[in-house]
N, C-alpha and C positions, 0 to 999 in steps of 0.2 A: 639397444640392440640394433644390429645392422638390418637394413631393409631386406636383404636376401633371406634372412631367417623367417621373416614374417610375410614374405612375398606370396601373393596368391596366383602369380603367373605360372603357367606350365613351361617347363624347360626341357621337354622331351626332344630328343633328336636321334639320328641314326647311330651316333657313337655310343648311345646308352640304351640298349634294348630294354623295352619295358615288359617284355614277356619272357618267361623261362622256357627253354627248349627241353625236349624230352630227354636229352643227354645230360642235362644239368645234374650234378651229383646230389642235389637236395630234392629232386623230383621223386614222387611216388612211382615206383614201377607199376606197370599195368597189371591189374588183377589183384592188387593188395587192398584189403578192406580197411575201413575206418578204425575198427577195434584193434586190428594189428598195429596200425600206425600209432594209435593212442597208447597201446601197451609198450611199444618200442620207445615212445616219448617218455612214458613213466619210468621205464628202466633206465633211460639216459639221465633223467632227472635224479633218480635214486643214486646213480653212479656219481653224479656231480656232488650230491650231498655226502657220499662216502669220501670223495676227494677232499671236501671241506673238513670232514672229521680227521682225515689223514693229516691235513695241514695243521689242525689243532693239536694233533699228537706231536708233530714236529715242534710246534710252539711250546708245548708242555715239556718236551725233551730239552729244548734250549733254555727255557726259563728255569727248569730244575737244575741244570748244569751251572747256570749263572748263580743261582742261589747257593749251590754247594761251594762255589769259589768265594762268594761273599761271606758265607759263614766261616770259612777258613780264615779270611781276613779278620773277622770279628774275634775269632779265637786267639789270633796273634796279638790283637789289641788288648784283649783281656789278660793275656800273659804279660804284656808290657806294663799293664796297670797293676800287676801283682795278684791277679785273680786266677792263680794257677789251677786250683781245683775246678773251677768253671771252664777254663780253657781246655783242661784235660778231658772233662766230660764231653765237651763239644767235639774235640779231636777224636776221642775213642768211640763215641756212640752216634754222632750225627754225620760227620764228614765221611763221604764215601759209602754211606748206608744204602742198601737196596731200597727202592721205593715201593716195590711189590715183591713178594716172596721170591728171592733168588734172582731178581732182575733190576738192572739199572734201566733208565729210560730208553737208551739206544736199543736194548733187547726187546722192549715193548714195541718200539717202532718197527724193528725188523720182523717180529712176529706178526704184527698187523699187516705189514706189506706182503710178507711171504704166505701167510695162512688165510688172508681175507681179501685184501685189495687186488692182488694178482688174479685170484679166482673170479672176483667180481668183474674185473675188466675183461677177462677171457669169456665169461658168460654173456656179457653185453655185446662183445664183438661177434661171438658165435650167433646170437640171436639176429643181429643185423645182417651177417653174412648169409644165413639161411633164409631170411624172410625178405630182405630188400637189396640183396647183392652188395652188402657192406655199406650202403649209403647211410650217412649220419644226418641227424637233426631234421628229418623229414617233417615231423610234427611241428617244429618251430618254423620251418620254411613255409609250411601251409598256413600257419598262423600269421606270418609276415604278409603273405599274399592276401589274406582276408583283411588285414588291418591297414596296409599301406594305401595311399591314394595314387593310383596309376597315373603316370604322366607328370607328376609333381616333383620338383627339385627336392632331393634328399629322400625320396620315396622309391628310388630305383629298385628293380628286382635283384640286381647284382652290381658289383663294381664295373667300372668301364673296362 
């Protein structure tokens, strides 16, 4: 590894402020208590988990669609091989089938987005707006301040 990664020298200078200013978008507004910041951090974490679940739904949607196209190819091959009854069974009962009562995967994704994810994002944004003037990731910013080594290269408070 390069020496700069392991360097113990301080590289602080005027072009890299080591302290956050009161107007930094990740600073706690005056008068906001620790429990409120922790609650906002937990709500943000929950929203990130919801977004991961949403991503998994999109993966489910795409994989199911791919599977449907592949099974169609299998049906064609069964037909070419003379297994018409099996090809017809696949064609009539499996290809294009709803995956949940009345729904294809795109409908599941749309329902999740419209009925859950949008409301989740709205509530998280409302909480931030009401409690900390819309600032994001204050909990994480304060964790960074506790964990970083001030004045050390790659431990700066913010980008140059």
